[in-house]
BALOBA-1460 file (C-alpha; in Angstrom, 3 decimals):
// residues 362
<rec num="1" residu="x" x="25.303" y="11.450" z="-7.913"/>
<rec num="2" residu="x" x="26.079" y="8.885" z="-4.286"/>
<rec num="3" residu="x" x="27.045" y="12.381" z="-2.534"/>
<rec num="4" residu="x" x="23.666" y="13.346" z="-2.790"/>
<rec num="5" residu="x" x="22.556" y="10.443" z="-0.503"/>
<rec num="6" residu="x" x="25.370" y="11.355" z="2.321"/>
<rec num="7" residu="x" x="23.368" y="13.437" z="4.284"/>
<rec num="8" residu="x" x="20.124" y="11.243" z="3.874"/>
<rec num="9" residu="x" x="20.863" y="8.032" z="4.041"/>
<rec num="10" residu="x" x="22.999" y="8.540" z="6.614"/>
<rec num="11" residu="x" x="19.404" y="10.125" z="8.402"/>
<rec num="12" residu="x" x="17.598" y="7.149" z="6.987"/>
<rec num="13" residu="x" x="19.940" y="4.899" z="8.978"/>
<rec num="14" residu="x" x="20.308" y="6.537" z="12.363"/>
<rec num="15" residu="x" x="16.242" y="6.381" z="11.494"/>
<rec num="16" residu="x" x="16.112" y="2.569" z="10.968"/>
<rec num="17" residu="x" x="18.072" y="2.043" z="14.544"/>
<rec num="18" residu="x" x="15.127" y="3.235" z="16.045"/>
<rec num="19" residu="x" x="12.652" y="1.139" z="14.393"/>
<rec num="20" residu="x" x="10.674" y="-1.712" z="16.834"/>
<rec num="21" residu="x" x="13.098" y="-4.860" z="17.566"/>
<rec num="22" residu="x" x="11.166" y="-8.335" z="18.337"/>
<rec num="23" residu="x" x="11.719" y="-7.490" z="22.117"/>
<rec num="24" residu="x" x="9.991" y="-4.677" z="21.545"/>
<rec num="25" residu="x" x="7.626" y="-6.492" z="19.690"/>
<rec num="26" residu="x" x="7.796" y="-9.323" z="22.846"/>
<rec num="27" residu="x" x="6.870" y="-6.211" z="25.524"/>
<rec num="28" residu="x" x="3.958" y="-4.607" z="24.030"/>
<rec num="29" residu="x" x="2.311" y="-8.146" z="23.093"/>
<rec num="30" residu="x" x="3.271" y="-8.672" z="26.785"/>
<rec num="31" residu="x" x="0.709" y="-5.874" z="28.069"/>
<rec num="32" residu="x" x="-2.515" y="-7.367" z="29.240"/>
<rec num="33" residu="x" x="-4.720" y="-4.455" z="27.593"/>
<rec num="34" residu="x" x="-4.851" y="-1.970" z="24.793"/>
<rec num="35" residu="x" x="-3.867" y="0.817" z="27.556"/>
<rec num="36" residu="x" x="-0.666" y="-0.863" z="28.376"/>
<rec num="37" residu="x" x="0.412" y="-0.717" z="24.830"/>
<rec num="38" residu="x" x="-0.206" y="3.139" z="24.294"/>
<rec num="39" residu="x" x="1.835" y="3.448" z="27.716"/>
<rec num="40" residu="x" x="4.530" y="1.209" z="25.960"/>
<rec num="41" residu="x" x="4.255" y="3.270" z="22.287"/>
<rec num="42" residu="x" x="4.885" y="6.535" z="24.255"/>
<rec num="43" residu="x" x="8.435" y="5.069" z="25.698"/>
<rec num="44" residu="x" x="9.294" y="4.533" z="21.540"/>
<rec num="45" residu="x" x="9.839" y="6.644" z="18.659"/>
<rec num="46" residu="x" x="6.300" y="6.779" z="18.615"/>
<rec num="47" residu="x" x="6.036" y="9.024" z="21.710"/>
<rec num="48" residu="x" x="5.358" y="12.739" z="19.849"/>
<rec num="49" residu="x" x="2.317" y="11.575" z="17.758"/>
<rec num="50" residu="x" x="0.780" y="8.602" z="20.472"/>
<rec num="51" residu="x" x="0.457" y="11.545" z="23.224"/>
<rec num="52" residu="x" x="-0.893" y="13.942" z="20.071"/>
<rec num="53" residu="x" x="-3.581" y="11.682" z="19.858"/>
<rec num="54" residu="x" x="-3.850" y="10.891" z="23.817"/>
<rec num="55" residu="x" x="-5.496" y="14.373" z="24.102"/>
<rec num="56" residu="x" x="-8.850" y="13.768" z="22.336"/>
<rec num="57" residu="x" x="-9.064" y="9.886" z="21.857"/>
<rec num="58" residu="x" x="-8.382" y="6.921" z="23.809"/>
<rec num="59" residu="x" x="-7.730" y="3.341" z="23.812"/>
<rec num="60" residu="x" x="-7.630" y="1.608" z="19.901"/>
<rec num="61" residu="x" x="-8.706" y="5.375" z="17.860"/>
<rec num="62" residu="x" x="-5.683" y="6.239" z="19.782"/>
<rec num="63" residu="x" x="-3.484" y="3.937" z="18.617"/>
<rec num="64" residu="x" x="-4.785" y="4.392" z="15.369"/>
<rec num="65" residu="x" x="-5.083" y="8.207" z="14.809"/>
<rec num="66" residu="x" x="-1.755" y="7.942" z="16.610"/>
<rec num="67" residu="x" x="0.346" y="5.471" z="13.872"/>
<rec num="68" residu="x" x="-1.145" y="7.672" z="11.164"/>
<rec num="69" residu="x" x="0.104" y="10.764" z="11.982"/>
<rec num="70" residu="x" x="3.738" y="8.999" z="12.938"/>
<rec num="71" residu="x" x="3.787" y="7.551" z="9.298"/>
<rec num="72" residu="x" x="2.769" y="11.047" z="7.644"/>
<rec num="73" residu="x" x="4.936" y="13.039" z="9.538"/>
<rec num="74" residu="x" x="7.853" y="10.416" z="8.894"/>
<rec num="75" residu="x" x="7.041" y="10.761" z="5.420"/>
<rec num="76" residu="x" x="7.347" y="14.854" z="5.320"/>
<rec num="77" residu="x" x="10.714" y="14.302" z="6.960"/>
<rec num="78" residu="x" x="12.682" y="12.143" z="4.864"/>
<rec num="79" residu="x" x="11.494" y="14.107" z="1.549"/>
<rec num="80" residu="x" x="13.376" y="17.213" z="3.694"/>
<rec num="81" residu="x" x="15.752" y="14.899" z="3.338"/>
<rec num="82" residu="x" x="16.422" y="14.929" z="-0.251"/>
<rec num="83" residu="x" x="16.372" y="17.315" z="-3.354"/>
<rec num="84" residu="x" x="16.832" y="17.014" z="-6.997"/>
<rec num="85" residu="x" x="16.270" y="13.904" z="-8.733"/>
<rec num="86" residu="x" x="16.628" y="11.744" z="-5.053"/>
<rec num="87" residu="x" x="13.474" y="13.644" z="-4.167"/>
<rec num="88" residu="x" x="12.174" y="12.866" z="-7.374"/>
<rec num="89" residu="x" x="12.412" y="9.405" z="-7.184"/>
<rec num="90" residu="x" x="11.547" y="9.172" z="-3.198"/>
<rec num="91" residu="x" x="7.961" y="10.817" z="-4.503"/>
<rec num="92" residu="x" x="7.401" y="8.316" z="-6.649"/>
<rec num="93" residu="x" x="7.989" y="5.820" z="-4.501"/>
<rec num="94" residu="x" x="5.385" y="7.749" z="-1.908"/>
<rec num="95" residu="x" x="2.555" y="8.243" z="-4.558"/>
<rec num="96" residu="x" x="0.741" y="4.904" z="-3.409"/>
<rec num="97" residu="x" x="-0.136" y="6.664" z="-0.303"/>
<rec num="98" residu="x" x="-1.382" y="9.482" z="-2.531"/>
<rec num="99" residu="x" x="-3.304" y="6.800" z="-4.506"/>
<rec num="100" residu="x" x="-4.287" y="5.073" z="-1.228"/>
<rec num="101" residu="x" x="-5.377" y="8.594" z="-0.304"/>
<rec num="102" residu="x" x="-8.018" y="9.315" z="-3.027"/>
<rec num="103" residu="x" x="-9.176" y="6.053" z="-3.458"/>
<rec num="104" residu="x" x="-10.188" y="5.931" z="0.257"/>
<rec num="105" residu="x" x="-12.558" y="9.242" z="-0.342"/>
<rec num="106" residu="x" x="-13.958" y="7.705" z="-3.292"/>
<rec num="107" residu="x" x="-14.617" y="4.004" z="-1.464"/>
<rec num="108" residu="x" x="-16.243" y="6.312" z="1.397"/>
<rec num="109" residu="x" x="-18.437" y="8.563" z="-0.319"/>
<rec num="110" residu="x" x="-19.841" y="5.926" z="-2.813"/>
<rec num="111" residu="x" x="-21.041" y="4.211" z="0.693"/>
<rec num="112" residu="x" x="-22.150" y="7.563" z="2.005"/>
<rec num="113" residu="x" x="-19.760" y="7.781" z="5.260"/>
<rec num="114" residu="x" x="-19.706" y="10.605" z="7.081"/>
<rec num="115" residu="x" x="-16.680" y="12.804" z="5.862"/>
<rec num="116" residu="x" x="-15.217" y="13.448" z="9.242"/>
<rec num="117" residu="x" x="-14.575" y="9.348" z="9.455"/>
<rec num="118" residu="x" x="-13.104" y="8.990" z="5.907"/>
<rec num="119" residu="x" x="-10.548" y="11.958" z="7.107"/>
<rec num="120" residu="x" x="-9.618" y="9.906" z="9.932"/>
<rec num="121" residu="x" x="-8.199" y="7.541" z="7.906"/>
<rec num="122" residu="x" x="-5.839" y="9.369" z="5.567"/>
<rec num="123" residu="x" x="-2.333" y="9.735" z="5.589"/>
<rec num="124" residu="x" x="-0.775" y="13.448" z="4.174"/>
<rec num="125" residu="x" x="1.479" y="12.650" z="1.100"/>
<rec num="126" residu="x" x="2.400" y="13.479" z="-2.141"/>
<rec num="127" residu="x" x="1.217" y="16.769" z="-3.761"/>
<rec num="128" residu="x" x="-2.782" y="16.041" z="-1.779"/>
<rec num="129" residu="x" x="-2.285" y="18.357" z="1.736"/>
<rec num="130" residu="x" x="-4.128" y="17.483" z="4.910"/>
<rec num="131" residu="x" x="-6.424" y="21.117" z="3.519"/>
<rec num="132" residu="x" x="-6.933" y="18.982" z="0.035"/>
<rec num="133" residu="x" x="-7.672" y="15.961" z="1.343"/>
<rec num="134" residu="x" x="-10.175" y="18.448" z="3.789"/>
<rec num="135" residu="x" x="-12.169" y="19.840" z="1.081"/>
<rec num="136" residu="x" x="-11.758" y="16.637" z="-0.763"/>
<rec num="137" residu="x" x="-13.891" y="14.441" z="1.768"/>
<rec num="138" residu="x" x="-16.343" y="17.346" z="2.300"/>
<rec num="139" residu="x" x="-17.461" y="16.747" z="-1.333"/>
<rec num="140" residu="x" x="-20.997" y="15.374" z="-1.302"/>
<rec num="141" residu="x" x="-20.591" y="13.118" z="-3.686"/>
<rec num="142" residu="x" x="-17.934" y="10.848" z="-6.034"/>
<rec num="143" residu="x" x="-18.727" y="13.240" z="-9.081"/>
<rec num="144" residu="x" x="-18.150" y="15.880" z="-7.128"/>
<rec num="145" residu="x" x="-14.915" y="14.877" z="-5.976"/>
<rec num="146" residu="x" x="-13.407" y="13.337" z="-9.415"/>
<rec num="147" residu="x" x="-14.634" y="17.299" z="-10.577"/>
<rec num="148" residu="x" x="-12.079" y="19.526" z="-7.705"/>
<rec num="149" residu="x" x="-10.210" y="17.318" z="-9.072"/>
<rec num="150" residu="x" x="-10.516" y="17.942" z="-12.412"/>
<rec num="151" residu="x" x="-10.145" y="21.654" z="-11.679"/>
<rec num="152" residu="x" x="-7.179" y="21.812" z="-9.783"/>
<rec num="153" residu="x" x="-5.900" y="19.838" z="-12.948"/>
<rec num="154" residu="x" x="-4.528" y="16.917" z="-11.012"/>
<rec num="155" residu="x" x="-2.626" y="14.105" z="-12.635"/>
<rec num="156" residu="x" x="-5.257" y="11.212" z="-11.694"/>
<rec num="157" residu="x" x="-8.298" y="13.441" z="-12.952"/>
<rec num="158" residu="x" x="-8.167" y="12.999" z="-16.803"/>
<rec num="159" residu="x" x="-8.161" y="8.802" z="-16.314"/>
<rec num="160" residu="x" x="-11.745" y="9.844" z="-13.064"/>
<rec num="161" residu="x" x="-13.463" y="11.757" z="-15.892"/>
<rec num="162" residu="x" x="-13.266" y="9.653" z="-18.702"/>
<rec num="163" residu="x" x="-13.877" y="6.417" z="-16.206"/>
<rec num="164" residu="x" x="-16.690" y="8.058" z="-14.806"/>
<rec num="165" residu="x" x="-19.785" y="7.200" z="-17.337"/>
<rec num="166" residu="x" x="-18.762" y="3.434" z="-16.456"/>
<rec num="167" residu="x" x="-19.180" y="3.488" z="-13.042"/>
<rec num="168" residu="x" x="-22.395" y="5.670" z="-13.484"/>
<rec num="169" residu="x" x="-23.487" y="2.881" z="-15.125"/>
<rec num="170" residu="x" x="-22.061" y="-0.399" z="-12.976"/>
<rec num="171" residu="x" x="-21.691" y="1.691" z="-9.753"/>
<rec num="172" residu="x" x="-18.150" y="-0.635" z="-10.191"/>
<rec num="173" residu="x" x="-16.007" y="1.559" z="-7.644"/>
<rec num="174" residu="x" x="-13.692" y="-1.029" z="-9.304"/>
<rec num="175" residu="x" x="-13.930" y="0.584" z="-12.767"/>
<rec num="176" residu="x" x="-12.308" y="3.940" z="-11.139"/>
<rec num="177" residu="x" x="-9.741" y="2.219" z="-9.117"/>
<rec num="178" residu="x" x="-8.490" y="0.729" z="-12.249"/>
<rec num="179" residu="x" x="-8.768" y="3.798" z="-13.477"/>
<rec num="180" residu="x" x="-6.322" y="5.804" z="-10.957"/>
<rec num="181" residu="x" x="-3.847" y="3.013" z="-10.755"/>
<rec num="182" residu="x" x="-3.747" y="2.816" z="-14.445"/>
<rec num="183" residu="x" x="-2.667" y="6.573" z="-14.570"/>
<rec num="184" residu="x" x="-0.584" y="6.624" z="-11.319"/>
<rec num="185" residu="x" x="1.759" y="3.701" z="-12.997"/>
<rec num="186" residu="x" x="1.616" y="5.609" z="-16.313"/>
<rec num="187" residu="x" x="2.295" y="8.958" z="-14.204"/>
<rec num="188" residu="x" x="5.457" y="7.127" z="-12.835"/>
<rec num="189" residu="x" x="7.191" y="5.622" z="-15.816"/>
<rec num="190" residu="x" x="6.558" y="8.526" z="-17.867"/>
<rec num="191" residu="x" x="8.839" y="10.817" z="-14.861"/>
<rec num="192" residu="x" x="11.415" y="8.068" z="-14.486"/>
<rec num="193" residu="x" x="12.373" y="8.512" z="-17.719"/>
<rec num="194" residu="x" x="12.890" y="11.624" z="-17.227"/>
<rec num="195" residu="x" x="14.774" y="11.189" z="-14.234"/>
<rec num="196" residu="x" x="18.834" y="11.517" z="-14.825"/>
<rec num="197" residu="x" x="19.553" y="9.400" z="-11.904"/>
<rec num="198" residu="x" x="21.270" y="5.915" z="-12.137"/>
<rec num="199" residu="x" x="19.362" y="5.189" z="-9.244"/>
<rec num="200" residu="x" x="15.790" y="4.950" z="-11.535"/>
<rec num="201" residu="x" x="16.171" y="1.026" z="-11.978"/>
<rec num="202" residu="x" x="16.072" y="0.859" z="-8.643"/>
<rec num="203" residu="x" x="12.391" y="2.447" z="-7.914"/>
<rec num="204" residu="x" x="11.202" y="1.334" z="-11.629"/>
<rec num="205" residu="x" x="11.532" y="-2.532" z="-9.934"/>
<rec num="206" residu="x" x="9.721" y="-1.632" z="-7.122"/>
<rec num="207" residu="x" x="6.647" y="-0.330" z="-9.147"/>
<rec num="208" residu="x" x="7.364" y="-3.430" z="-11.527"/>
<rec num="209" residu="x" x="6.969" y="-5.336" z="-8.285"/>
<rec num="210" residu="x" x="3.665" y="-3.708" z="-6.784"/>
<rec num="211" residu="x" x="1.971" y="-4.488" z="-10.370"/>
<rec num="212" residu="x" x="2.491" y="-7.846" z="-10.579"/>
<rec num="213" residu="x" x="1.392" y="-8.457" z="-7.050"/>
<rec num="214" residu="x" x="-2.078" y="-6.284" z="-7.993"/>
<rec num="215" residu="x" x="-2.550" y="-8.384" z="-11.372"/>
<rec num="216" residu="x" x="-1.671" y="-11.682" z="-9.522"/>
<rec num="217" residu="x" x="-4.238" y="-10.646" z="-6.875"/>
<rec num="218" residu="x" x="-7.064" y="-9.566" z="-9.189"/>
<rec num="219" residu="x" x="-6.238" y="-12.868" z="-11.534"/>
<rec num="220" residu="x" x="-6.462" y="-14.803" z="-8.031"/>
<rec num="221" residu="x" x="-10.242" y="-13.303" z="-7.311"/>
<rec num="222" residu="x" x="-11.367" y="-14.238" z="-10.956"/>
<rec num="223" residu="x" x="-10.590" y="-17.667" z="-11.135"/>
<rec num="224" residu="x" x="-11.536" y="-18.170" z="-7.301"/>
<rec num="225" residu="x" x="-15.272" y="-17.166" z="-8.053"/>
<rec num="226" residu="x" x="-16.332" y="-20.098" z="-9.456"/>
<rec num="227" residu="x" x="-19.147" y="-19.012" z="-11.699"/>
<rec num="228" residu="x" x="-17.575" y="-15.214" z="-12.604"/>
<rec num="229" residu="x" x="-16.327" y="-16.023" z="-16.120"/>
<rec num="230" residu="x" x="-19.602" y="-15.424" z="-17.687"/>
<rec num="231" residu="x" x="-20.619" y="-12.565" z="-15.508"/>
<rec num="232" residu="x" x="-17.007" y="-11.276" z="-16.130"/>
<rec num="233" residu="x" x="-18.122" y="-11.370" z="-20.282"/>
<rec num="234" residu="x" x="-20.708" y="-9.475" z="-19.425"/>
<rec num="235" residu="x" x="-19.909" y="-6.904" z="-17.570"/>
<rec num="236" residu="x" x="-16.069" y="-6.435" z="-19.452"/>
<rec num="237" residu="x" x="-17.441" y="-7.623" z="-23.592"/>
<rec num="238" residu="x" x="-14.355" y="-10.830" z="-22.673"/>
<rec num="239" residu="x" x="-13.338" y="-13.269" z="-21.215"/>
<rec num="240" residu="x" x="-9.806" y="-12.192" z="-21.216"/>
<rec num="241" residu="x" x="-8.503" y="-10.441" z="-17.607"/>
<rec num="242" residu="x" x="-6.214" y="-7.852" z="-19.272"/>
<rec num="243" residu="x" x="-9.137" y="-6.062" z="-19.251"/>
<rec num="244" residu="x" x="-8.878" y="-5.312" z="-15.155"/>
<rec num="245" residu="x" x="-4.747" y="-5.268" z="-15.458"/>
<rec num="246" residu="x" x="-2.087" y="-3.041" z="-15.517"/>
<rec num="247" residu="x" x="0.596" y="-2.635" z="-17.661"/>
<rec num="248" residu="x" x="4.577" y="-1.968" z="-16.914"/>
<rec num="249" residu="x" x="4.805" y="-5.015" z="-14.496"/>
<rec num="250" residu="x" x="7.923" y="-7.765" z="-15.088"/>
<rec num="251" residu="x" x="7.352" y="-10.899" z="-17.329"/>
<rec num="252" residu="x" x="4.723" y="-12.502" z="-15.167"/>
<rec num="253" residu="x" x="2.645" y="-9.879" z="-15.921"/>
<rec num="254" residu="x" x="3.245" y="-10.463" z="-19.594"/>
<rec num="255" residu="x" x="2.003" y="-14.138" z="-18.581"/>
<rec num="256" residu="x" x="-1.250" y="-12.859" z="-16.938"/>
<rec num="257" residu="x" x="-1.830" y="-10.454" z="-19.523"/>
<rec num="258" residu="x" x="-2.248" y="-13.541" z="-22.672"/>
<rec num="259" residu="x" x="-4.597" y="-15.161" z="-20.524"/>
<rec num="260" residu="x" x="-7.887" y="-15.473" z="-23.489"/>
<rec num="261" residu="x" x="-10.081" y="-16.329" z="-20.234"/>
<rec num="262" residu="x" x="-9.690" y="-16.399" z="-16.562"/>
<rec num="263" residu="x" x="-8.243" y="-19.538" z="-15.543"/>
<rec num="264" residu="x" x="-8.868" y="-22.044" z="-13.036"/>
<rec num="265" residu="x" x="-7.145" y="-21.853" z="-9.937"/>
<rec num="266" residu="x" x="-4.741" y="-24.367" z="-10.159"/>
<rec num="267" residu="x" x="-4.012" y="-23.840" z="-13.547"/>
<rec num="268" residu="x" x="-2.909" y="-20.300" z="-12.489"/>
<rec num="269" residu="x" x="-0.719" y="-21.814" z="-9.337"/>
<rec num="270" residu="x" x="0.703" y="-24.049" z="-11.907"/>
<rec num="271" residu="x" x="1.983" y="-21.960" z="-14.608"/>
<rec num="272" residu="x" x="2.774" y="-18.457" z="-12.256"/>
<rec num="273" residu="x" x="5.104" y="-21.246" z="-10.194"/>
<rec num="274" residu="x" x="8.207" y="-20.255" z="-12.426"/>
<rec num="275" residu="x" x="8.212" y="-16.616" z="-11.597"/>
<rec num="276" residu="x" x="9.113" y="-14.663" z="-8.979"/>
<rec num="277" residu="x" x="5.693" y="-15.478" z="-6.692"/>
<rec num="278" residu="x" x="5.969" y="-19.343" z="-7.186"/>
<rec num="279" residu="x" x="6.903" y="-19.563" z="-3.713"/>
<rec num="280" residu="x" x="4.522" y="-17.288" z="-2.080"/>
<rec num="281" residu="x" x="1.251" y="-18.819" z="-4.267"/>
<rec num="282" residu="x" x="2.932" y="-22.332" z="-2.896"/>
<rec num="283" residu="x" x="2.110" y="-20.799" z="0.603"/>
<rec num="284" residu="x" x="-0.513" y="-19.611" z="0.019"/>
<rec num="285" residu="x" x="-2.004" y="-22.518" z="-1.821"/>
<rec num="286" residu="x" x="-1.025" y="-24.476" z="1.249"/>
<rec num="287" residu="x" x="-3.547" y="-21.905" z="3.007"/>
<rec num="288" residu="x" x="-5.724" y="-21.558" z="1.222"/>
<rec num="289" residu="x" x="-6.557" y="-24.971" z="0.829"/>
<rec num="290" residu="x" x="-7.344" y="-25.132" z="4.819"/>
<rec num="291" residu="x" x="-8.984" y="-21.273" z="4.827"/>
<rec num="292" residu="x" x="-10.760" y="-20.609" z="1.929"/>
<rec num="293" residu="x" x="-9.978" y="-17.285" z="2.199"/>
<rec num="294" residu="x" x="-8.606" y="-14.948" z="-0.686"/>
<rec num="295" residu="x" x="-6.386" y="-12.822" z="2.325"/>
<rec num="296" residu="x" x="-3.821" y="-16.743" z="2.294"/>
<rec num="297" residu="x" x="-2.767" y="-15.375" z="-1.051"/>
<rec num="298" residu="x" x="-2.668" y="-11.644" z="-0.509"/>
<rec num="299" residu="x" x="-0.612" y="-12.029" z="3.201"/>
<rec num="300" residu="x" x="1.833" y="-14.438" z="1.338"/>
<rec num="301" residu="x" x="2.150" y="-11.613" z="-1.270"/>
<rec num="302" residu="x" x="2.109" y="-8.824" z="0.581"/>
<rec num="303" residu="x" x="5.088" y="-11.349" z="2.437"/>
<rec num="304" residu="x" x="6.939" y="-11.869" z="0.178"/>
<rec num="305" residu="x" x="7.065" y="-8.199" z="-1.752"/>
<rec num="306" residu="x" x="8.108" y="-6.721" z="1.641"/>
<rec num="307" residu="x" x="11.238" y="-9.427" z="2.299"/>
<rec num="308" residu="x" x="12.354" y="-7.844" z="-1.487"/>
<rec num="309" residu="x" x="12.267" y="-4.669" z="-0.120"/>
<rec num="310" residu="x" x="13.881" y="-5.165" z="3.089"/>
<rec num="311" residu="x" x="16.654" y="-6.616" z="1.220"/>
<rec num="312" residu="x" x="17.243" y="-2.911" z="-0.536"/>
<rec num="313" residu="x" x="19.082" y="-2.431" z="2.844"/>
<rec num="314" residu="x" x="22.431" y="-4.414" z="2.028"/>
<rec num="315" residu="x" x="22.146" y="-2.226" z="-1.815"/>
<rec num="316" residu="x" x="24.526" y="0.492" z="-2.494"/>
<rec num="317" residu="x" x="24.165" y="2.730" z="0.748"/>
<rec num="318" residu="x" x="24.633" y="5.405" z="-1.456"/>
<rec num="319" residu="x" x="21.654" y="5.356" z="-3.262"/>
<rec num="320" residu="x" x="17.289" y="5.562" z="-3.415"/>
<rec num="321" residu="x" x="17.424" y="1.275" z="-2.031"/>
<rec num="322" residu="x" x="18.034" y="2.660" z="1.589"/>
<rec num="323" residu="x" x="14.807" y="4.807" z="1.246"/>
<rec num="324" residu="x" x="12.880" y="2.459" z="-0.618"/>
<rec num="325" residu="x" x="13.800" y="-0.230" z="2.149"/>
<rec num="326" residu="x" x="13.160" y="1.965" z="4.884"/>
<rec num="327" residu="x" x="9.895" y="2.753" z="3.958"/>
<rec num="328" residu="x" x="9.098" y="-0.891" z="3.700"/>
<rec num="329" residu="x" x="10.454" y="-1.460" z="7.179"/>
<rec num="330" residu="x" x="8.164" y="1.419" z="8.582"/>
<rec num="331" residu="x" x="4.922" y="0.071" z="6.408"/>
<rec num="332" residu="x" x="5.693" y="-2.993" z="7.967"/>
<rec num="333" residu="x" x="6.099" y="-2.238" z="11.448"/>
<rec num="334" residu="x" x="2.864" y="0.020" z="11.964"/>
<rec num="335" residu="x" x="1.086" y="-2.933" z="9.865"/>
<rec num="336" residu="x" x="2.018" y="-4.635" z="13.098"/>
<rec num="337" residu="x" x="1.094" y="-2.460" z="15.238"/>
<rec num="338" residu="x" x="-2.079" y="-2.170" z="14.249"/>
<rec num="339" residu="x" x="-2.492" y="-5.915" z="14.243"/>
<rec num="340" residu="x" x="-1.531" y="-5.468" z="18.053"/>
<rec num="341" residu="x" x="-3.961" y="-3.128" z="19.021"/>
<rec num="342" residu="x" x="-6.846" y="-4.333" z="17.510"/>
<rec num="343" residu="x" x="-5.940" y="-7.788" z="19.313"/>
<rec num="344" residu="x" x="-5.539" y="-6.046" z="22.723"/>
<rec num="345" residu="x" x="-8.102" y="-4.306" z="21.979"/>
<rec num="346" residu="x" x="-10.718" y="-7.131" z="21.139"/>
<rec num="347" residu="x" x="-9.234" y="-9.466" z="23.823"/>
<rec num="348" residu="x" x="-7.462" y="-11.763" z="21.844"/>
<rec num="349" residu="x" x="-4.968" y="-14.410" z="23.066"/>
<rec num="350" residu="x" x="-0.954" y="-13.823" z="22.658"/>
<rec num="351" residu="x" x="-0.843" y="-16.544" z="20.559"/>
<rec num="352" residu="x" x="-3.490" y="-14.709" z="17.965"/>
<rec num="353" residu="x" x="-1.885" y="-11.930" z="17.571"/>
<rec num="354" residu="x" x="1.250" y="-13.889" z="17.225"/>
<rec num="355" residu="x" x="0.783" y="-15.605" z="14.436"/>
<rec num="356" residu="x" x="-0.670" y="-12.484" z="12.433"/>
<rec num="357" residu="x" x="2.549" y="-10.473" z="12.575"/>
<rec num="358" residu="x" x="5.535" y="-10.384" z="10.212"/>
<rec num="359" residu="x" x="8.775" y="-9.952" z="11.510"/>
<rec num="360" residu="x" x="12.315" y="-9.574" z="10.728"/>
<rec num="361" residu="x" x="15.889" y="-8.851" z="12.011"/>
<rec num="362" residu="x" x="16.270" y="-5.275" z="12.089"/>
């Protein structure tokens, strides 16, 4: 099976060499305006997508559109690198973005955001191409969108249809998002069981990390809301947070599923200290004690997963690990560029922007 990765990983290593360096970030930070950032990006691998975006937009909108186009085109390009089992593994990895698209459309429609504005946020990936996404955004309600997915026999449709009555009762979009996530991971693990490739375990571990992180953040949010236990029990008929958790994670998820009541935040920190996320939680709690915002935990947990996935660059050079690591590096880079673009457009000081960047040595 190693031969299946020769061509793809040679291309990916070449693409990795074109990721931005610390000196590139320094040059972007030195630019005094968003227009300067745009000009600098046209000297990088982002040139085609930024120049295409300049035809119709300027300023932050140009940067945002250009970054989305670059990401979508890169995902499609990498998909073409693979065939057979490796391509199936790659599609499971990028399945996150198809779920992201459906969630974004449902959120936008629940908030009555115009279709064009929803479409501008989406990242064409997976089985839903741009024409499909356009049709979905043009539906007049959450129900109509789910019905359209059902007519297409989309893998998420059945779970969303089953969750619709509770959504209609409570108008709680989290119920639909949970149903979607559960459907995604069930389908992904089922697909992995059918893939005859030793690299399936790399993808399985990546998915388990995503599930652990999602569950941990869910319980942190529940713990942080002082009176949430009573409201939670009223809504879900139980005090156990498992009602909102995903299955399929590691030992940490097993510990979270075992709670019969929502733990206090301090208790949760103590009891999760010996898990893979222990150090991230320690850093997150230190920041939370200063800021009292949950983004402290979100940032540290996301950063932990990023570092873990980037380490896959140093695994078997003839495996799906290189693609998984590159995907993480690209997502992180685009996150950094969005921080810089938004910061410059808003007139932040360099130090403010730099503090928000997540840099690594490529």
